[in-house]
N, C-alpha and C positions, 0 to 999 in steps of 0.2 A: 520604387519600392525601397523602403528602409527597414532593416531588421536589427534588433538589439537583443542580446541574450546575456545572462549572468548566471553561471552555475557556481555553487558553493557546496563542498562535500567534506565531511569529517568522519573518519573511521578510527575507533579506539578499541583495542582489545587488551585486557589485563592478563596477568599470569594466572589469576584464579578463574579463567575461562568465562569472564563477563565481557560481552562486546556491545558496543554502541555505535550506531551509524546515523548521521543526520545529513540530509541533502536538501538544498534549496535551489530552485530554478525559477527564473523569471524571463519572460520573452515578450517583446512588443514589435508588432509588424504594422507598418503604415503603408497604405497604397492610395495613390492620387488618381482619380478619374477626371481627366480634363474635360470630357464632353458634358458633364453635369456639375462641375466644380464641387466635387464631393471627395472626402477623405474617409477611408475605412481604416479603423484602428482595431487591431486584435491584441488584447492583453492576456497573458497567461502567467499565473504565479502558482507554483506548487512546491510543497515541502513534504518530506517523508522522513520518518524515523524508525529505527529498528533497535530493539534492546533484546539481547539473548543471554542466557545463562546455562551452562552445562555443569551438571553434578555428576562427577565420575563415581563409579562403584555404588550406584544407588541400589539398595536392596529391595527387591520386589518378591514377596512371598506368594506361592501357589499351593493349593491343597490338591493332592492327587492320591487317591486310594487310602485316605486317612493319614498320609504323611504330608508334612509341610516342606516344600522345595523352595529354596531361596536362590534367585539369580541376582548377580551383581553386574550391572552394565550402566551405560551412560543415559542420563535423563536430561533432555534439553527443553527449556522453556524459551519461546520466542514470541515477541509482541511487535507487530508492524502496524504503523499508523500513517496515513497520508491524507493530505488536504490539497485539492486542486481547485483553482479558481480561474475560469475562462470568461472573457467578456469581449463582445464585438460591438463597436459603436460606430454609427454613421454620423459623420460631421459634414454639415453644409453651411455655406456662407449665409449669414443673416437669418439662420433658422435654428430651431432647437435641436440639440444633439439627441440622437435616438439609439437606444440599445436594441439591437436587432437579434442578438443571440448571446448565449452564455449560460453557465451553470456553476454551482458550487457543489463539489463532490467530496464526501468524507468516507474513508475506509478504515476499518479496525479489524485486525486479523491476529488474534492470539492463537498459539497452538503449543501443545506438549507432545514430545516424541520420546519413545523409549526404544533403544536398539538392543534386541535380544542377542544377535550375532551378526556376522557379515551379510547374511542373506535375509534376515527377518527383522522388521521393525514395526512398531505400532505408533499411530499418531492420533491424537484427539485435537480437533480443530473447530474454530468458530470464525465466521466471516460476517461482517456487517458493512453494508454499502448504502449510503444515502446520497441522493442527487436532487438538489434544489435548483430549478431553472430561474433565470432572471427575467424571463418574458412570460406574459400571461397566457400565451397560446400553448404552453407546455405544462405538464403536470409533474409534481414532485414524485420521486420513486424511492423505495427502500427495499433492499433485499437482505435476507438473513439466511445463512447456511451454517450447519454444524454437523458434526459426525465423527466417525472413527474410521481411519484408514489402516488397513493391514497391508504392508508393502513387503513383497517377497521377490527377491532378485534371482533370476534364473541364470544369469551369466556366471561363468566360473572364475 
């Protein structure tokens, strides 16, 4: 059994609260089966990126009993995106190579969060995940989620 892996990662954060992260990973596994002269190869490549921006003292107005109340706190925008590509190939001597498993997966996850205070924050999120198989016996899938989260911390 032979295994090779290559990870690359870059993290950058500026003074103006903009951050960027990029990660690339590749992996290849080979296994030899002597009884049937067959080599199984598993290839995996995936990359992911995240971009975020924080705006300090963002003004958010509320109307309460005819009055306008303005709160100033941090607003954070974050965008995560990743692509994963997995492939399994059966290789035999004097025969055609056969793809036996694998898929292409894409994920997109933007969200916006607003921190009211140390205990209360509000988050708007969206998630999209698509999965496309490389073999005909599996079906493509896609899921979408979106919503609002209210996070309240009970710890002191």
